[in-house]
Every structure is written in structure tokens, then in C-alpha cells.
DRENVEXZA-22015 format. One record per atom (N, C-alpha, C): residue number from 1; residue in one letter; x negated, z, y negated. Coordinates in steps of 0.2 Angstrom, whole numbers. Layout:
# residues N
    i  aa     xx     zz     yy
  NUM   A      X      Z      Y
...
***
This chain:
# residues 129
    i  aa     xx     zz     yy
    1   M     92     76    134
    1   M     97     77    129
    1   M    104     76    132
    2   K    105     71    136
    2   K    112     70    139
    2   K    113     76    144
    3   Y    108     79    147
    3   Y    109     85    152
    3   Y    111     91    148
    4   A    108     92    142
    4   A    110     98    138
    4   A    117     97    135
    5   S    119     91    134
    5   S    126     91    131
    5   S    131     92    137
    6   I    130     90    143
    6   I    134     91    149
    6   I    134     99    150
    7   V    128    102    150
    7   V    128    109    151
    7   V    132    113    146
    8   T    131    111    140
    8   T    135    114    134
    8   T    143    113    135
    9   A    145    107    137
    9   A    152    106    138
    9   A    155    110    144
   10   L    151    111    149
   10   L    153    115    155
   10   L    153    122    153
   11   A    149    125    149
   11   A    149    132    147
   11   A    155    133    143
   12   F    157    129    138
   12   F    162    129    134
   12   F    169    129    138
   13   L    169    125    143
   13   L    175    124    147
   13   L    176    131    152
   14   F    170    133    154
   14   F    171    139    158
   14   F    173    145    154
   15   V    171    146    148
   15   V    173    151    144
   15   V    181    151    142
   16   C    183    145    141
   16   C    190    144    139
   16   C    194    145    145
   17   L    192    143    151
   17   L    196    143    157
   17   L    196    151    160
   18   T    191    154    158
   18   T    191    161    161
   18   T    194    166    155
   19   G    196    163    150
   19   G    200    167    145
   19   G    196    170    139
   20   C    197    167    133
   20   C    193    170    127
   20   C    197    176    126
   21   Q    193    181    123
   21   Q    195    188    122
   21   Q    193    190    115
   22   D    197    194    112
   22   D    195    198    106
   22   D    194    205    108
   23   T    189    208    105
   23   T    187    215    106
   23   T    187    219    100
   24   G    191    225    100
   24   G    190    230     95
   24   G    185    235     98
   25   K    181    238     93
   25   K    176    243     96
   25   K    176    249     91
   26   G    174    254     94
   26   G    173    261     90
   26   G    168    265     93
   27   K    164    268     88
   27   K    158    272     91
   27   K    158    278     86
   28   T    156    284     90
   28   T    155    290     86
   28   T    149    293     90
   29   G    143    293     87
   29   G    137    296     90
   29   G    136    291     96
   30   D    135    294    102
   30   D    134    290    108
   30   D    141    289    112
   31   K    146    291    109
   31   K    153    289    113
   31   K    155    282    110
   32   E    158    278    114
   32   E    161    272    112
   32   E    167    270    116
   33   L    171    266    113
   33   L    177    263    116
   33   L    178    256    114
   34   K    179    252    119
   34   K    180    245    117
   34   K    187    243    121
   35   V    191    240    117
   35   V    198    237    119
   35   V    198    230    119
   36   S    199    226    124
   36   S    199    219    125
   36   S    205    216    126
   37   V    207    211    122
   37   V    214    208    123
   37   V    213    200    123
   38   P    218    196    125
   38   P    217    189    125
   38   P    217    187    117
   39   A    213    182    115
   39   A    213    180    109
   39   A    219    176    107
   40   T    222    173    112
   40   T    229    169    111
   40   T    233    170    117
   41   L    240    169    115
   41   L    245    169    120
   41   L    250    164    118
   42   S    254    160    122
   42   S    259    156    121
   42   S    265    158    125
   43   V    271    158    122
   43   V    277    159    125
   43   V    283    155    122
   44   K    288    154    125
   44   K    294    150    122
   44   K    299    156    120
   45   A    302    154    115
   45   A    307    159    112
   45   A    312    161    117
   46   G    313    168    118
   46   G    317    170    123
   46   G    314    172    130
   47   D    308    169    131
   47   D    304    170    137
   47   D    299    176    136
   48   S    296    178    141
   48   S    291    183    141
   48   S    284    181    145
   49   T    279    184    143
   49   T    273    183    146
   49   T    269    190    147
   50   E    264    190    151
   50   E    260    196    152
   50   E    254    196    148
   51   M    252    202    144
   51   M    246    202    140
   51   M    242    207    144
   52   K    236    206    146
   52   K    231    210    149
   52   K    227    214    144
   53   I    227    220    145
   53   I    223    225    140
   53   I    217    228    144
   54   S    211    227    142
   54   S    205    230    146
   54   S    202    235    141
   55   L    200    241    145
   55   L    197    246    141
   55   L    190    248    144
   56   T    185    248    140
   56   T    178    250    142
   56   T    176    256    138
   57   R    174    261    141
   57   R    172    268    138
   57   R    165    270    140
   58   T    162    273    135
   58   T    155    276    136
   58   T    156    283    134
   59   K    155    288    138
   59   K    155    295    137
   59   K    161    298    134
   60   V    167    294    135
   60   V    174    297    133
   60   V    177    298    139
   61   D    178    305    141
   61   D    180    306    148
   61   D    188    307    148
   62   G    191    310    143
   62   G    198    311    143
   62   G    202    305    143
   63   A    209    306    142
   63   A    214    301    142
   63   A    213    297    135
   64   V    214    291    135
   64   V    213    286    129
   64   V    220    283    128
   65   T    223    283    122
   65   T    229    280    120
   65   T    228    273    117
   66   V    231    268    120
   66   V    230    261    117
   66   V    237    260    114
   67   S    236    258    107
   67   S    242    257    103
   67   S    243    249    101
   68   L    249    247    101
   68   L    250    240     99
   68   L    254    240     93
   69   D    252    236     88
   69   D    255    235     82
   69   D    258    228     82
   70   V    265    228     83
   70   V    269    222     85
   70   V    273    220     79
   71   P    272    214     77
   71   P    276    211     71
   71   P    283    209     73
   72   E    287    209     68
   72   E    294    206     69
   72   E    293    199     72
   73   G    297    197     77
   73   G    297    191     80
   73   G    294    191     87
   74   L    292    197     88
   74   L    290    199     95
   74   L    292    205     97
   75   T    293    206    104
   75   T    294    213    107
   75   T    290    214    113
   76   V    288    220    114
   76   V    284    222    120
   76   V    287    227    123
   77   D    286    228    130
   77   D    289    233    134
   77   D    286    240    133
   78   K    280    240    130
   78   K    277    247    129
   78   K    273    246    122
   79   K    273    250    117
   79   K    269    250    112
   79   K    263    255    112
   80   E    264    259    117
   80   E    258    264    118
   80   E    257    264    126
   81   L    250    264    128
   81   L    249    265    135
   81   L    243    270    135
   82   K    244    274    140
   82   K    239    280    142
   82   K    234    277    147
   83   F    228    277    145
   83   F    223    275    150
   83   F    219    282    153
   84   D    220    284    159
   84   D    217    290    162
   84   D    210    287    163
   85   K    205    292    165
   85   K    198    291    166
   85   K    197    285    170
   86   E    201    284    176
   86   E    200    279    181
   86   E    203    272    179
   87   D    207    272    174
   87   D    210    266    172
   87   D    206    261    168
   88   K    206    255    170
   88   K    202    250    166
   88   K    206    244    163
   89   E    212    243    166
   89   E    216    238    164
   89   E    223    239    165
   90   K    227    237    160
   90   K    234    237    161
   90   K    237    231    157
   91   E    244    230    159
   91   E    247    224    156
   91   E    254    226    152
   92   V    255    223    147
   92   V    262    224    144
   92   V    265    217    144
   93   K    272    217    144
   93   K    276    211    143
   93   K    278    210    136
   94   V    276    204    134
   94   V    277    201    127
   94   V    283    196    127
   95   T    288    197    123
   95   T    293    193    123
   95   T    294    189    116
   96   G    294    183    116
   96   G    295    179    109
   96   G    302    179    107
   97   D    304    182    101
   97   D    310    183     99
   97   D    312    177     94
   98   K    307    174     91
   98   K    309    168     87
   98   K    303    164     86
   99   D    303    157     84
   99   D    298    153     83
   99   D    293    155     78
  100   G    287    154     79
  100   G    282    156     74
  100   G    275    158     77
  101   T    270    160     73
  101   T    264    162     75
  101   T    263    170     73
  102   F    262    174     77
  102   F    262    181     76
  102   F    255    184     78
  103   T    253    190     76
  103   T    247    193     78
  103   T    249    200     80
  104   I    247    202     86
  104   I    247    209     89
  104   I    240    212     88
  105   K    240    218     85
  105   K    234    222     84
  105   K    234    227     89
  106   T    229    228     93
  106   T    228    233     98
  106   T    222    237     97
  107   T    223    244     96
  107   T    218    249     95
  107   T    218    254    101
  108   A    212    258    101
  108   A    212    263    106
  108   A    209    269    103
  109   K    212    275    105
  109   K    209    282    102
  109   K    209    287    108
  110   G    203    290    108
  110   G    201    295    114
  110   G    197    300    111
  111   G    199    306    110
  111   G    195    311    107
  111   G    194    310    100
  112   D    187    310     98
  112   D    186    308     91
  112   D    183    301     90
  113   V    185    297     95
  113   V    183    290     94
  113   V    189    285     94
  114   S    189    281     89
  114   S    194    276     88
  114   S    191    269     87
  115   S    194    264     90
  115   S    192    257     90
  115   S    195    254     84
  116   S    192    248     82
  116   S    195    244     77
  116   S    200    240     81
  117   A    203    235     78
  117   A    209    232     82
  117   A    206    225     85
  118   G    208    225     91
  118   G    207    218     95
  118   G    214    214     93
  119   E    213    208     91
  119   E    219    204     89
  119   E    221    198     94
  120   T    227    198     95
  120   T    230    193     99
  120   T    235    188     95
  121   K    233    182     94
  121   K    238    177     91
  121   K    243    175     96
  122   V    249    176     95
  122   V    254    174     99
  122   V    258    168     96
  123   T    259    162     99
  123   T    262    157     97
  123   T    269    156    101
  124   V    274    157     97
  124   V    281    156    100
  124   V    284    150     98
  125   T    286    146    103
  125   T    289    139    102
  125   T    296    139    104
  126   K    299    134    101
  126   K    307    133    103
  126   K    308    132    110
  127   K    313    135    113
  127   K    314    133    120
  127   K    318    127    120
  128   S    316    123    125
  128   S    319    116    126
  128   S    326    117    129
  129   D    331    112    126
  129   D    338    113    129
  129   D    339    109    135
***
């Protein structure tokens, strides 16, 4: 019993350290798109952090457009990214404009396949004086 608890705790720690993600998925027939984003990010007001966006595709050969729905209180350097066939991962710079918790919704569209939104909760904290 003690061994099982230790294994469970280590597995949880591994998942958290390697980064929890949220995935939006879309499927049309045998074609599929999955866009994965971090579940959470933290940044101080006025500062920036990188947000990694991963794309997995099945039988979607052309370019895929990944769009970010960014609420007031945050800015990003790109609201749309084009993933060519060989692209698997890209990053955007997220800047916290004011204190609060905000959600960025990220979707992908390629051909006749659209994904649901992967969501990233961004916590912006006050900058220390």
C-alpha cells in the first residue's frame, strides 16, 4: 500500500513537472487535428512569457492556421500562426497587461477540419516594486 502511494505521488509529480496541457481536437472522417497548449501560465504585469503551441495532424496535408482568442488584459505577438506540413510546434509571446486571471482559447483549422479550443489559463500578478 505504501509503495502504491509513492508511485502515485511520483507519477503526479512527473506530469506536473513535464507540463500539464490542454488539447483541442477536431475530426472529419479520417482527418484529425489536435492543438495542444499549456493548461496554465503565470506572468507579472508588464512582463512576457513564451507559450508553446503543438499541432498534431492525421491526413491533413496542407497548411493549418492556428488562431488565438486573446482577452483584454493580455497581448500576444501573433494572434494567428501558419503551420506548414513539416511544422509541429511554435511559440508566441504572451504579455500581461494588468492583474487578473485570463483564458486564451487556441483553435486550429486546416482544409475541412477545425479543432475545438485548447484553453490556457494565464495568471497575471502585480509586479514587485
